C-alpha positions as CSV (number, residue, x, y, z in Angstrom):
1,M,-43.5,18.7,-45.8
2,A,-41.6,17.8,-42.7
3,S,-37.9,17.6,-43.1
4,R,-36.4,14.2,-42.6
5,I,-33.7,14.0,-40.0
6,T,-31.1,11.4,-40.3
7,P,-30.2,10.1,-36.9
8,S,-26.6,10.5,-36.0
9,P,-24.7,7.2,-35.3
10,S,-24.7,6.5,-31.6
11,A,-21.5,6.8,-29.8
12,P,-19.9,3.6,-28.5
13,P,-20.6,3.1,-24.8
14,A,-18.0,4.6,-22.5
15,E,-15.6,2.2,-20.9
16,H,-16.4,1.6,-17.3
17,P,-13.3,2.4,-15.2
18,T,-13.8,-0.6,-13.0
19,D,-13.8,-2.8,-16.1
20,R,-10.5,-1.4,-17.3
21,R,-9.1,-1.8,-13.8
22,Q,-10.0,-5.4,-13.7
23,D,-8.7,-6.0,-17.2
24,I,-5.3,-4.7,-16.0
25,L,-5.3,-6.9,-12.9
26,N,-6.3,-9.9,-14.9
27,A,-3.4,-9.2,-17.3
28,A,-1.0,-8.8,-14.3
29,L,-2.2,-12.2,-12.9
30,A,-1.6,-13.8,-16.3
31,C,1.9,-12.4,-16.4
32,A,2.6,-13.8,-12.9
33,A,1.1,-17.2,-13.7
34,E,3.4,-17.5,-16.7
35,G,6.7,-16.3,-15.1
36,G,6.3,-15.3,-11.5
37,V,5.7,-11.9,-9.9
38,D,8.9,-10.5,-11.2
39,T,7.6,-10.7,-14.7
40,V,4.7,-8.3,-14.0
41,T,5.8,-5.2,-15.9
42,I,3.9,-2.2,-17.3
43,D,4.8,-3.3,-20.9
44,G,3.8,-6.9,-20.2
45,V,0.5,-5.9,-18.7
46,R,-0.2,-3.4,-21.5
47,A,0.5,-6.0,-24.2
48,R,-1.9,-8.5,-22.6
49,C,-4.9,-6.2,-22.1
50,G,-4.4,-3.4,-24.5
51,A,-4.6,-0.7,-21.9
52,S,-2.6,2.4,-22.5
53,V,0.3,3.3,-20.3
54,G,-1.6,6.3,-19.2
55,S,-4.5,4.2,-18.1
56,I,-2.3,1.9,-16.2
57,Y,-0.6,4.7,-14.3
58,H,-4.0,6.4,-13.7
59,H,-5.4,3.3,-12.0
60,F,-2.3,2.1,-10.2
61,G,0.5,4.6,-10.2
62,N,3.2,2.2,-11.1
63,R,4.1,-1.4,-11.4
64,D,4.3,-1.9,-7.7
65,G,0.8,-0.4,-7.4
66,I,-0.5,-3.1,-9.7
67,V,1.1,-5.9,-7.7
68,A,-0.2,-4.5,-4.4
69,A,-3.8,-3.9,-5.8
70,L,-4.0,-7.4,-7.1
71,F,-2.6,-8.8,-3.9
72,F,-5.2,-7.1,-1.8
73,D,-8.1,-7.9,-4.1
74,I,-7.2,-11.6,-3.9
75,F,-6.5,-11.5,-0.1
76,H,-9.9,-10.0,0.6
77,D,-11.7,-12.4,-1.7
78,Q,-10.0,-15.3,0.1
79,S,-10.9,-13.9,3.5
80,R,-14.5,-13.4,2.6
81,N,-14.7,-17.0,1.2
82,V,-13.3,-18.5,4.3
83,Q,-15.4,-16.4,6.6
84,A,-18.5,-17.4,4.7
85,Q,-17.7,-21.1,5.3
86,L,-17.1,-20.4,9.0
87,D,-20.5,-18.5,9.3
88,A,-22.3,-21.4,7.7
89,A,-20.8,-24.0,10.1
90,L,-22.9,-25.5,12.9
91,G,-21.0,-26.0,16.1
92,V,-17.4,-25.4,17.2
93,E,-15.9,-28.6,15.7
94,A,-17.6,-27.9,12.3
95,G,-16.4,-24.3,12.5
96,V,-12.8,-25.1,13.1
97,Q,-12.8,-27.7,10.3
98,A,-14.6,-25.2,8.0
99,L,-11.7,-22.8,8.4
100,V,-9.4,-25.4,7.1
101,T,-11.6,-26.8,4.3
102,G,-12.8,-23.4,3.2
103,Y,-9.2,-22.2,2.8
104,L,-8.1,-25.4,1.1
105,D,-11.0,-25.5,-1.3
106,W,-10.4,-21.9,-2.3
107,V,-6.7,-22.6,-3.0
108,V,-7.5,-25.7,-5.1
109,A,-10.2,-23.8,-7.1
110,Q,-8.0,-20.8,-7.7
111,P,-4.3,-22.0,-7.7
112,E,-3.0,-19.1,-9.8
113,R,-4.5,-16.5,-7.4
114,A,-3.4,-18.4,-4.4
115,R,0.1,-18.7,-5.8
116,F,0.2,-15.0,-6.4
117,L,-0.7,-14.4,-2.7
118,F,2.3,-16.4,-1.6
119,Q,4.7,-14.9,-4.2
120,A,3.7,-11.3,-3.8
121,R,3.4,-11.0,-0.1
122,G,7.1,-10.2,0.4
123,A,7.0,-7.4,-2.2
124,V,3.9,-5.9,-0.7
125,A,5.4,-6.1,2.8
126,A,8.5,-4.3,1.6
127,G,6.6,-1.6,-0.3
128,P,4.6,1.6,0.6
129,R,1.5,-0.4,1.5
130,T,3.1,-2.2,4.4
131,P,0.7,-0.6,6.9
132,D,-2.3,-1.8,4.8
133,L,-0.9,-5.3,4.8
134,A,-0.5,-5.3,8.6
135,E,-4.0,-3.9,9.0
136,A,-5.6,-6.5,6.7
137,A,-3.8,-9.4,8.5
138,R,-4.7,-7.9,11.9
139,R,-8.4,-7.7,10.9
140,R,-8.5,-11.3,9.6
141,N,-6.8,-12.6,12.6
142,Q,-9.0,-10.6,14.9
143,A,-12.1,-12.0,13.2
144,L,-10.8,-15.6,13.9
145,V,-10.0,-14.7,17.5
146,A,-13.4,-13.2,18.0
147,W,-15.0,-16.4,16.9
148,L,-12.7,-18.7,18.9
149,E,-12.7,-16.8,22.2
150,P,-16.3,-17.6,23.3
151,H,-15.7,-21.3,22.6
152,R,-12.5,-21.2,24.6
153,Q,-14.3,-19.5,27.5
154,S,-17.1,-22.2,27.3
155,G,-14.5,-24.9,27.6
156,A,-15.1,-26.4,24.2
157,L,-11.6,-25.3,23.1
158,R,-8.3,-25.7,25.0
159,D,-7.4,-22.9,27.4
160,L,-4.7,-21.4,25.2
161,P,-4.1,-17.8,24.2
162,C,-6.5,-17.1,21.3
163,D,-3.8,-15.3,19.5
164,L,-2.1,-18.7,19.2
165,M,-5.1,-20.6,17.9
166,P,-5.3,-19.3,14.3
167,S,-1.7,-20.6,13.8
168,L,-2.6,-24.0,15.3
169,V,-5.7,-24.2,13.1
170,M,-4.4,-22.7,9.8
171,G,-0.7,-23.3,10.0
172,P,-0.6,-26.9,8.6
173,V,-3.0,-26.3,5.8
174,Q,-1.3,-23.1,4.7
175,S,2.1,-24.8,4.8
176,Y,0.9,-27.8,2.7
177,C,-0.9,-25.6,0.2
178,R,2.2,-23.4,-0.2
179,A,4.4,-26.4,-0.8
180,W,1.9,-27.8,-3.3
181,L,1.7,-24.5,-5.2
182,S,5.4,-24.2,-5.4
183,G,5.9,-27.7,-7.0
184,N,5.0,-29.3,-10.3
185,A,2.7,-32.3,-10.2
186,D,3.9,-33.5,-13.5
187,Q,7.5,-33.7,-12.1
188,G,6.7,-35.5,-8.9
189,G,5.2,-32.7,-7.0
190,L,2.9,-33.1,-4.0
191,P,-0.5,-34.5,-4.3
192,S,-3.4,-32.0,-4.4
193,P,-4.4,-30.8,-1.0
194,T,-7.8,-32.4,-1.6
195,A,-6.1,-35.7,-0.9
196,Y,-5.6,-34.7,2.7
197,R,-8.6,-32.4,3.1
198,A,-10.2,-34.5,5.9
199,D,-6.8,-35.2,7.6
200,L,-5.9,-31.5,7.8
201,A,-9.4,-30.6,9.1
202,E,-9.2,-33.3,11.7
203,A,-5.7,-32.3,12.7
204,A,-6.8,-28.7,13.2
205,W,-9.6,-29.8,15.5
206,R,-7.4,-32.1,17.5
207,A,-4.9,-29.2,18.0
208,V,-7.4,-26.9,19.7
209,R,-10.3,-29.1,21.1
210,A,-10.6,-29.3,24.9
């Protein structure tokens, strides 16, 4: 008679390291949304996501590492989103306006993440990942310049240094979004950027069109 083998209980699935990393970043963003970047602490993050202190240090090294990692994740997500809007645009005018509306729509859809970018930039710039920040900003600006330059050469855009054009196009929308994010709509803060979406896009086009 064949012996009956009782199957051993299956082990719980191993935690995927990227899941734990994202849990920690989500907890850090929640801390920042509640009280600002300065409230992002190891203890605060651990309490929100249940990660061990060892796991947090394994993934990020320290508290500043969490802030920097979250900053760059958001920065690159924003850059990809805006670039996708630019790539989908047909024509130079539509492209310039897509830069503005793509950025604005991303901010309005994800205000906590956008606010974190503004709040954390100074801390990242003053930390050990300063070179990474400079390189990320350079690459994003370079991508815009690479798109603008052929249109400048063709005469569709003003004959201005292309290094200046991203500031002319993006400066006003970034300034307004930052002011909106820093205020409180319930206490007389600025209207949502969507109220001026078309105006900001048109202003950007007028600033650089030939």
